[in-house]
C-alpha positions as CSV (number, residue, x, y, z in Angstrom):
1,M,28.6,12.2,19.3
2,F,28.2,11.5,23.0
3,L,28.8,15.1,23.6
4,L,26.0,15.8,21.2
5,A,23.8,13.3,23.1
6,V,24.8,15.2,26.5
7,R,24.2,18.5,25.3
8,W,20.8,17.2,23.9
9,L,19.4,15.6,27.4
10,K,20.7,18.9,29.1
11,K,18.7,20.8,26.9
12,I,15.5,18.9,27.6
13,R,16.3,18.9,31.5
14,N,16.8,22.7,32.0
15,G,14.1,23.6,29.2
16,G,10.9,22.4,31.2
17,L,10.9,19.6,28.5
18,A,11.4,16.3,30.6
19,N,7.9,15.5,30.8
20,Q,7.2,15.9,26.8
21,F,10.7,13.6,26.7
22,L,8.9,11.0,29.2
23,M,5.7,10.9,27.5
24,A,7.5,10.6,24.1
25,L,9.2,7.5,25.7
26,M,6.0,6.0,26.7
27,V,4.1,6.6,23.5
28,T,7.0,4.7,21.5
29,I,7.3,1.8,23.5
30,P,5.0,-0.2,21.4
31,V,7.2,0.8,18.7
32,L,10.1,-0.8,20.8
33,N,8.0,-4.2,21.1
34,F,7.2,-3.7,17.5
35,G,10.9,-3.4,16.5
36,M,11.2,-6.8,18.3
37,V,8.6,-8.6,16.6
38,M,10.7,-7.8,13.3
39,G,14.3,-8.3,14.7
40,W,12.9,-11.6,16.4
41,Q,12.9,-13.6,13.3
42,S,16.8,-13.1,12.7
43,P,18.2,-14.9,15.7
44,M,15.2,-17.1,15.9
45,T,15.2,-18.8,12.8
46,P,17.8,-21.2,13.2
47,I,16.6,-22.1,16.5
48,L,13.3,-22.8,14.9
49,Q,14.4,-24.8,11.7
50,D,16.9,-26.9,14.4
51,P,15.3,-30.6,14.3
52,Q,16.6,-30.6,17.8
53,G,14.8,-27.1,18.9
54,P,11.7,-26.4,20.6
55,A,9.5,-26.4,17.5
56,P,7.0,-29.6,17.3
57,E,7.6,-29.9,13.5
58,S,9.7,-29.0,10.9
59,I,9.9,-24.8,9.8
60,T,10.4,-24.7,6.4
61,D,11.9,-21.6,4.3
62,N,8.3,-21.2,3.1
63,H,6.7,-20.9,6.4
64,I,9.6,-18.3,7.5
65,S,8.9,-16.2,4.3
66,W,5.0,-15.9,5.3
67,M,5.9,-15.0,8.8
68,A,8.3,-12.0,7.4
69,S,5.7,-11.0,4.8
70,V,2.2,-11.8,6.7
71,T,2.7,-9.1,9.2
72,F,2.0,-6.3,6.7
73,I,-0.9,-7.7,5.4
74,P,-3.1,-6.5,8.5
75,A,-1.6,-3.2,8.2
76,I,-2.4,-2.5,4.5
77,F,-6.2,-2.9,5.3
78,C,-6.4,-1.7,9.0
79,G,-4.6,1.8,8.1
80,F,-7.7,3.6,8.0
81,I,-9.7,2.2,10.5
82,V,-7.1,2.7,13.0
83,G,-7.1,6.6,11.7
84,D,-10.7,6.6,12.2
85,L,-10.4,5.4,15.8
86,A,-7.8,7.5,16.6
87,D,-10.1,10.5,15.6
88,R,-13.1,9.2,17.3
89,W,-11.8,7.7,20.7
90,G,-8.5,9.3,21.3
91,R,-4.8,8.8,20.7
92,K,-4.5,7.1,24.3
93,V,-7.2,4.3,23.7
94,V,-5.4,3.1,20.4
95,T,-2.0,3.3,21.7
96,L,-3.0,0.8,24.8
97,L,-5.1,-1.4,21.8
98,T,-1.3,-1.5,20.0
99,S,0.2,-3.0,23.2
100,L,-2.6,-5.2,23.6
101,M,-2.3,-6.7,19.9
102,L,1.3,-7.4,20.8
103,S,0.9,-9.1,24.0
104,I,-1.9,-11.4,22.2
105,S,0.7,-12.0,19.7
106,W,3.7,-13.0,22.0
107,I,1.4,-15.0,24.2
108,I,0.4,-17.4,21.1
109,I,4.0,-18.2,20.2
110,L,4.6,-18.9,23.8
111,F,1.7,-21.4,24.0
112,C,1.8,-22.9,20.5
113,L,4.9,-23.2,17.9
114,Q,3.3,-24.8,15.2
115,P,3.6,-23.3,11.5
116,W,0.1,-22.0,11.6
117,A,0.4,-20.4,15.1
118,L,3.9,-18.9,14.0
119,I,1.8,-17.3,11.1
120,A,-1.0,-15.8,12.8
121,S,0.9,-14.5,15.7
122,R,2.7,-12.3,13.3
123,A,-0.6,-11.5,11.7
124,V,-1.8,-10.4,15.1
125,A,0.9,-8.2,15.0
126,G,0.2,-6.7,12.1
127,L,-2.8,-4.9,13.7
128,A,-0.3,-3.6,15.9
129,C,2.0,-2.4,13.0
130,A,-1.0,-0.3,12.2
131,G,-1.5,1.2,15.4
132,C,2.3,1.9,15.6
133,Y,2.8,3.5,12.3
134,V,-0.3,5.6,12.2
135,V,-1.2,6.8,15.8
136,T,2.5,6.9,17.2
137,P,3.5,9.9,14.6
138,L,0.5,11.8,15.6
139,Y,0.6,11.3,19.1
140,L,4.4,12.6,19.1
141,K,3.6,15.8,17.0
142,E,0.8,16.7,19.0
143,I,2.8,16.8,22.4
144,A,5.9,18.4,21.2
145,S,6.6,21.7,21.3
146,D,7.4,23.3,18.0
147,H,11.2,23.8,18.8
148,I,11.7,19.9,19.4
149,R,9.1,18.2,17.6
150,G,11.7,17.0,15.2
151,A,13.9,15.6,17.8
152,L,10.5,13.8,19.3
153,G,9.4,13.0,16.1
154,S,12.8,10.8,15.4
155,L,12.1,9.1,18.4
156,F,9.8,7.2,16.4
157,I,12.5,5.2,14.5
158,L,14.9,5.3,17.7
159,S,12.8,3.2,19.8
160,Q,12.3,0.7,17.0
161,N,16.1,0.2,16.5
162,V,16.4,-0.2,20.4
163,G,14.0,-3.0,19.9
164,Y,15.9,-4.7,17.0
165,L,19.2,-4.3,19.2
166,V,17.6,-5.8,22.5
167,V,16.0,-8.9,20.7
168,Y,19.4,-9.6,18.9
169,I,21.1,-9.3,22.1
170,A,18.5,-11.3,24.2
171,G,18.6,-14.2,21.1
172,D,22.2,-14.6,21.3
173,F,22.6,-14.8,25.3
174,L,19.2,-16.0,26.3
175,S,17.3,-19.3,25.7
176,F,14.4,-19.5,23.4
177,A,11.7,-19.5,26.5
178,A,13.6,-16.5,28.1
179,V,13.3,-14.3,25.1
180,M,9.9,-15.2,24.4
181,W,9.0,-14.0,28.0
182,L,10.8,-10.9,27.7
183,C,8.9,-9.9,24.4
184,T,5.6,-10.6,26.0
185,A,6.3,-8.7,29.3
186,I,7.3,-5.5,27.7
187,P,3.8,-4.6,25.9
188,V,1.7,-6.2,29.4
189,L,3.8,-3.9,31.6
190,H,3.5,-1.0,28.9
191,I,-0.2,-1.2,29.3
192,L,-0.2,-1.2,33.0
193,A,2.2,2.1,32.9
194,F,0.2,3.9,30.1
195,L,-3.1,4.0,31.8
196,P,-2.0,6.8,33.8
197,M,-0.4,9.1,31.0
198,P,-2.6,12.0,29.4
199,E,-4.2,12.1,26.1
200,T,-3.0,14.8,23.7
201,P,-4.4,18.3,24.4
202,V,-5.1,18.6,20.7
203,F,-7.6,15.6,20.9
204,L,-9.1,17.0,24.3
205,V,-9.8,20.2,22.7
206,K,-11.7,18.8,19.8
207,Q,-13.4,17.0,22.4
208,G,-14.5,20.2,24.0
209,K,-12.3,19.1,27.5
210,L,-10.8,22.4,28.0
211,K,-9.8,22.0,31.3
212,E,-8.4,18.3,30.8
213,A,-6.2,19.9,28.0
214,R,-5.1,22.7,30.0
215,A,-4.1,20.2,32.7
216,G,-2.5,18.1,30.3
217,L,-0.5,21.0,28.3
218,A,0.6,22.2,31.9
219,W,1.8,18.6,32.7
220,L,3.5,18.3,29.5
221,R,5.4,22.0,29.8
222,G,6.4,21.4,33.2
223,T,4.4,24.6,34.5
224,T,0.7,25.1,36.2
225,V,-2.6,25.8,34.7
226,E,-2.5,29.5,35.7
227,D,0.4,29.9,33.6
228,K,-0.3,33.0,30.8
229,D,1.4,31.4,28.0
230,L,-0.1,28.1,29.0
231,E,-3.6,29.9,28.5
232,E,-2.9,31.6,25.1
233,A,-1.3,27.7,24.0
234,V,-4.9,26.7,24.7
235,Q,-6.8,29.5,23.1
236,Q,-4.8,29.0,20.0
237,L,-5.7,25.5,19.9
238,E,-9.2,26.3,20.5
239,R,-9.2,28.8,17.4
240,E,-7.6,26.2,15.3
241,E,-10.8,23.7,16.1
242,E,-13.3,26.6,15.5
243,Y,-11.7,27.0,12.3
244,A,-11.5,23.1,11.3
245,K,-15.3,23.1,12.4
246,S,-16.1,25.9,10.1
247,M,-14.4,24.3,7.3
248,K,-16.5,21.4,5.5
249,K,-15.4,17.9,6.7
250,A,-12.3,16.6,5.5
251,T,-12.7,14.1,2.8
252,W,-10.1,12.8,0.1
253,K,-12.3,15.2,-2.3
254,S,-11.1,17.8,-0.4
255,I,-7.6,17.1,-0.5
256,V,-7.5,16.3,-4.0
257,Q,-9.5,19.6,-4.8
258,D,-7.1,21.8,-3.1
259,K,-4.0,21.9,-5.0
260,T,-1.8,22.8,-2.1
261,T,-2.8,20.4,0.5
262,F,-2.8,17.6,-3.1
263,Q,0.6,18.8,-3.5
264,A,1.8,18.1,0.1
265,F,0.0,15.0,0.0
266,R,2.0,14.0,-2.8
267,I,5.3,15.0,-1.3
268,A,4.3,12.9,1.8
269,L,3.5,9.8,-0.4
270,N,6.6,9.9,-2.6
271,V,9.0,10.3,0.5
272,M,7.5,7.8,2.6
273,L,7.6,5.3,-0.4
274,S,11.2,6.2,-1.0
275,Q,12.1,5.3,2.4
276,E,10.0,2.1,2.3
277,T,11.4,0.6,-0.8
278,C,15.0,1.5,-0.5
279,G,15.9,-2.3,0.7
280,Y,16.9,-1.0,4.3
281,L,13.8,-3.6,5.7
282,V,15.3,-6.4,3.4
283,V,18.9,-5.4,4.9
284,L,17.7,-5.8,8.7
285,M,15.4,-9.1,8.3
286,Y,18.0,-10.8,6.1
287,A,21.0,-9.3,8.0
288,G,22.8,-12.3,9.4
289,S,22.5,-14.1,6.0
290,I,23.8,-11.0,3.8
291,F,26.6,-10.3,6.5
292,D,27.7,-14.2,6.3
293,Q,27.7,-13.9,2.7
294,A,30.1,-10.9,2.8
295,T,32.6,-12.0,5.3
296,N,33.1,-15.5,4.2
297,N,36.7,-14.3,2.7
298,I,37.6,-12.1,5.7
299,G,39.1,-13.3,8.9
300,L,36.9,-11.7,11.0
301,K,34.8,-15.3,12.5
302,L,31.4,-14.1,14.3
303,S,28.4,-16.1,14.6
304,P,25.3,-15.0,12.2
305,N,23.7,-13.4,15.5
306,K,27.1,-11.2,16.6
307,Q,26.9,-9.8,13.2
308,T,23.3,-9.1,13.6
309,I,24.2,-7.3,16.9
310,I,26.9,-5.2,15.2
311,V,24.1,-3.8,12.7
312,G,21.8,-3.1,15.7
313,V,24.2,-1.0,17.2
314,I,25.2,1.1,14.2
315,Q,21.3,1.5,13.7
316,L,21.0,2.7,16.9
317,L,24.1,4.7,16.9
318,G,22.4,6.4,13.7
319,S,19.1,7.0,15.5
320,V,20.9,8.9,18.5
321,V,22.4,11.2,15.7
322,A,19.4,11.8,14.1
323,S,17.7,12.9,17.1
324,C,20.3,14.9,18.4
325,I,20.9,16.7,14.7
326,V,17.6,16.9,13.1
327,E,16.6,20.3,14.7
328,K,19.9,21.7,13.6
329,T,20.1,20.6,9.8
330,G,16.5,20.9,9.1
331,R,14.7,18.0,7.4
332,K,15.3,18.5,3.9
333,W,19.1,18.4,3.8
334,L,19.2,15.7,6.2
335,L,17.0,13.7,4.2
336,A,18.7,14.2,0.9
337,G,22.2,13.5,2.3
338,T,21.6,10.3,4.3
339,A,19.2,9.1,1.1
340,F,22.2,9.8,-1.2
341,A,24.7,8.0,1.3
342,T,22.3,4.8,1.4
343,G,22.2,4.7,-2.4
344,L,26.0,5.1,-2.5
345,S,26.0,2.0,0.1
346,M,24.1,0.1,-1.8
347,L,25.6,0.4,-4.9
348,A,28.8,-0.6,-3.6
349,L,27.5,-3.8,-2.2
350,G,26.0,-4.4,-5.5
351,G,28.9,-3.8,-7.3
352,W,31.1,-6.2,-4.8
353,F,29.0,-9.2,-5.3
354,Y,29.0,-8.4,-9.1
355,I,32.5,-8.2,-9.2
356,T,33.5,-10.9,-7.0
357,S,30.9,-13.2,-9.0
358,L,33.3,-12.7,-11.9
359,N,36.0,-14.3,-10.0
360,V,37.8,-11.3,-9.4
361,W,39.3,-10.7,-6.1
362,L,38.1,-7.4,-4.1
363,P,38.8,-6.8,-0.1
364,G,36.2,-8.8,2.0
365,W,35.9,-5.4,4.3
366,L,34.3,-3.5,1.5
367,P,30.7,-4.8,1.6
368,V,31.0,-4.7,5.7
369,L,31.9,-1.1,5.5
370,A,29.2,-0.3,2.8
371,M,26.3,-2.4,4.7
372,C,27.6,-0.3,8.1
373,L,27.3,2.9,6.2
374,C,24.1,1.9,4.8
375,I,22.5,1.1,8.0
376,F,24.0,4.3,9.8
377,A,23.1,6.7,7.0
378,A,19.3,5.1,6.9
379,A,18.7,5.4,10.5
380,A,20.4,8.8,11.0
381,G,17.7,10.8,8.6
382,Y,16.4,8.6,6.0
383,Q,14.1,6.4,7.9
384,P,12.9,9.1,10.6
385,V,12.8,12.1,8.8
386,P,9.9,11.2,6.4
387,Y,7.6,10.4,9.2
388,V,8.5,14.0,11.0
389,I,7.8,15.7,7.5
390,T,4.6,13.8,6.9
391,S,3.4,14.8,10.6
392,E,4.4,18.3,9.9
393,L,2.7,18.9,6.2
394,F,-1.0,18.7,7.3
395,S,-3.6,20.4,9.8
396,F,-5.2,18.4,12.4
397,Q,-8.0,18.1,9.9
398,H,-6.0,15.7,7.3
399,R,-3.4,14.9,9.2
400,G,-5.0,11.4,10.5
401,M,-6.7,10.8,6.9
402,V,-3.0,11.2,5.3
403,T,-1.2,9.1,7.7
404,S,-3.5,6.1,7.3
405,F,-3.3,6.0,3.9
406,V,0.3,6.7,3.7
407,S,0.5,3.8,6.3
408,S,-1.7,1.6,4.3
409,V,0.7,2.0,1.1
410,D,3.7,1.8,3.3
411,A,2.5,-1.8,4.6
412,L,1.6,-3.1,1.1
413,S,5.3,-2.1,-0.2
414,D,6.7,-3.9,2.8
415,F,4.7,-6.9,2.0
416,L,5.8,-7.0,-1.4
417,Q,9.5,-6.4,-0.8
418,T,9.6,-9.4,1.7
419,K,7.8,-11.7,-0.7
420,A,9.6,-10.8,-3.3
421,Y,13.1,-10.4,-2.2
422,D,14.2,-14.3,-2.6
423,P,12.4,-14.7,-5.9
424,L,14.4,-11.6,-7.1
425,L,17.2,-12.9,-5.6
426,K,17.2,-16.3,-7.6
427,L,16.2,-14.6,-10.7
428,L,18.5,-11.3,-11.2
429,G,21.1,-12.3,-8.4
430,I,22.2,-10.3,-5.3
431,H,24.1,-7.8,-6.9
432,W,21.2,-6.7,-9.2
433,V,19.2,-6.6,-6.0
434,F,21.2,-3.9,-4.6
435,I,21.8,-2.1,-7.6
436,L,17.8,-1.7,-7.9
437,F,17.8,-0.7,-4.5
438,S,20.5,2.2,-4.6
439,I,18.6,3.6,-7.9
440,V,15.4,4.0,-5.8
441,C,17.8,5.8,-3.3
442,F,19.3,8.0,-5.6
443,S,15.8,9.0,-7.1
444,G,14.7,9.5,-3.6
445,T,17.6,12.1,-3.2
446,F,16.7,13.8,-6.5
447,Y,13.3,14.2,-5.7
448,T,13.9,15.6,-1.9
449,I,16.2,18.5,-3.5
450,M,13.9,19.4,-6.2
451,W,10.3,19.1,-4.4
452,V,10.3,18.7,-0.5
453,P,10.0,22.1,1.1
454,E,12.1,22.8,4.5
455,T,9.3,22.2,7.4
456,K,11.7,22.8,10.2
457,D,10.2,25.8,12.5
458,R,7.3,26.4,10.2
459,T,3.5,26.0,10.6
460,V,1.0,24.4,8.1
461,E,0.3,27.7,6.9
462,E,3.9,28.4,5.9
463,I,4.7,25.3,4.7
464,Y,1.7,25.8,2.1
465,A,2.7,29.1,1.3
466,L,6.0,27.9,0.2
467,L,4.2,25.4,-1.9
468,E,2.2,27.9,-3.2
469,D,5.1,30.2,-4.2
470,G,6.7,27.2,-5.8
471,R,3.6,26.7,-8.1
472,Q,3.3,30.5,-8.8
473,K,7.3,30.7,-10.0
474,E,6.5,27.8,-12.2
475,K,3.4,29.9,-13.6
476,R,5.6,33.1,-14.0
477,K,8.3,31.2,-15.8
478,D,5.4,29.8,-18.1
479,V,4.5,33.3,-18.6
480,E,7.9,34.8,-19.1
481,S,8.7,31.8,-21.7
482,G,5.4,32.6,-23.2
483,K,6.1,36.4,-23.6
484,R,9.4,35.4,-25.2
485,Q,7.8,33.5,-27.6
486,V,5.6,35.9,-28.6
487,K,8.6,38.4,-29.0
488,V,10.4,35.8,-31.0
489,G,7.4,35.2,-32.9
490,K,6.8,39.0,-33.8
491,K,10.4,39.2,-34.4
492,N,10.1,36.7,-36.8
493,D,7.0,38.2,-38.4
494,K,8.8,41.5,-38.4
495,E,11.9,39.9,-40.5
496,G,9.7,38.1,-42.5
497,K,7.6,41.2,-44.1
498,E,10.9,43.0,-44.5
499,N,12.2,40.1,-46.8
500,D,9.1,40.3,-48.8
501,E,9.6,43.8,-49.6
502,E,13.0,43.0,-50.4
503,V,11.6,40.2,-53.0
504,S,9.0,42.4,-54.4
505,R,11.5,45.6,-54.7
506,L,13.5,43.0,-56.6
C-alpha cells in the first residue's frame, strides 16, 4: 500500500499535476476541520460529563444526543441555498464562508461551555456542513483533469478522515483547552491561505472572465497561457457554456421530464442514500463505546480514546487506498465490492452481539476484526465513491442543483440516524441495529451491480448514452417478449382450430 501511495505521488509530480493536487488539498481543509467537528465529540464527551471537568454544569446524555444530531439540521435546509450561492458567487467565496462558519463554531465553545452554547456551536457547524458537502465535490470536479478526477474526488473523504484522526489523537494527548485552540486555528488559517487561490475555470468561463479562466487553468496544469492545449481546453469550456445558455434554464421540471437525466438523478440519490444509511456514521460517532463493549472479554486493555485512535488510523488507511486505486478499478466495482464487505462486517458484528447475548462463548477478537474491516472497506470505497459518481453524472447546468438536493437528503438521513440510534438500541438491541445496517449495505451492493453505470474516463454524454442504451435494451426485451407472446398466441390459435376441425370430423 505504501508503494501504491509513492507511485501515485510520483505520477502527480511528474505529470504536471502538482498544482491540482495542492489546490485539492487547500479546498478540502474545511472538510478536514468538519471531520474534527464530528470526531471531537468522542474524546471530549467524558471530559464534558466529568463533574470536575471544564463545563460549568453537568452535560447530560440528552445534551450529547442533541449535539450529535443538531449539526445536520441546518444542512437539511441550507443545501439548496449553498448550491445557489455557489452558482452565483462562485465556489471560492462559498468555501471561504464555510471556513468562517467553522471558525465561529469553535469560538463559541472557546468562550462558553453551557449546554445551550455547545448545541448552538454544533448548529453553526451545520452551516459549514452544507458548504463542505455541496461545494467541495464541485470544486474538486472542476479543477481536476479527466484522468485524475477520481483520485482528487476521493480526497474529500480522505480529508474528513484525517480530521477524525487528528482530533482523536489530540483529545488523548492534549488538554481540553489545547484541543480547542487547535480546532479553531485551522479554519482561521485556511481563510488567510485560501484568499490567493484561483476560482474554478468552469465558473470563470460562465462569468465571461476568459482571461482569468485561462490563467487559472494554466496554473492548475503547470503550463503557460500560450499553450495550445490550454487554448483548446478553454474553447471547450466556452462551447459547453454556450450550449448550456442555449438550453432552457435548469429546473427540477427539466430534470424530471428528461428520462435520462432523471435516471441519473435516481442513481445519484440511491447511491448516496445507501452510503449515508449504512451505519458508518453511527459506528464512528460511538466508536469508543462500541469498542468498549466488544473488548470487555479480551486482554486488550486500551482506553476508549486509544481504541478510537485505532479506528481513525484504519479509516485513514482505507481512504489512502481509495485515492490510489479508484482510477484503476473504476467506480462501479469498487463501490459494489466495498459495500458488500461493509455489509458482511455489519452482519458479523450483529451476529456476535446476538450469539453472546445468549451466553454462548465466541472469541472476543471477532467483533474487533469485523469493526476494523467495516471501517476500512467503507473508507476505501463505500464512502468516497458516491461523491465521485454524483459529480460525474451531471453537466454544470444540473450539477449544483442535484448536489444541493442530495446533500439535504443526506443531512436529514444523518440527523434521523443519530437521533434514532439510542432509541433503536434500547428497543431492538445492538445486534438487530447492526443487522439492519447490513441489509442496507447488501441492498446497495445489488443496486450498484444492476443499475449504476461505470463513469470512469467518460464524459456526461457518454454516460448518458450508456443509460439510454440500457433503456433501449429493456425496450428491445419487451418487444421480443411481446413478439414471442404473439407467436405463442398464434400457435395456440392454430392448434385450437386444428382441434376444432378434428372434433367436427368426429
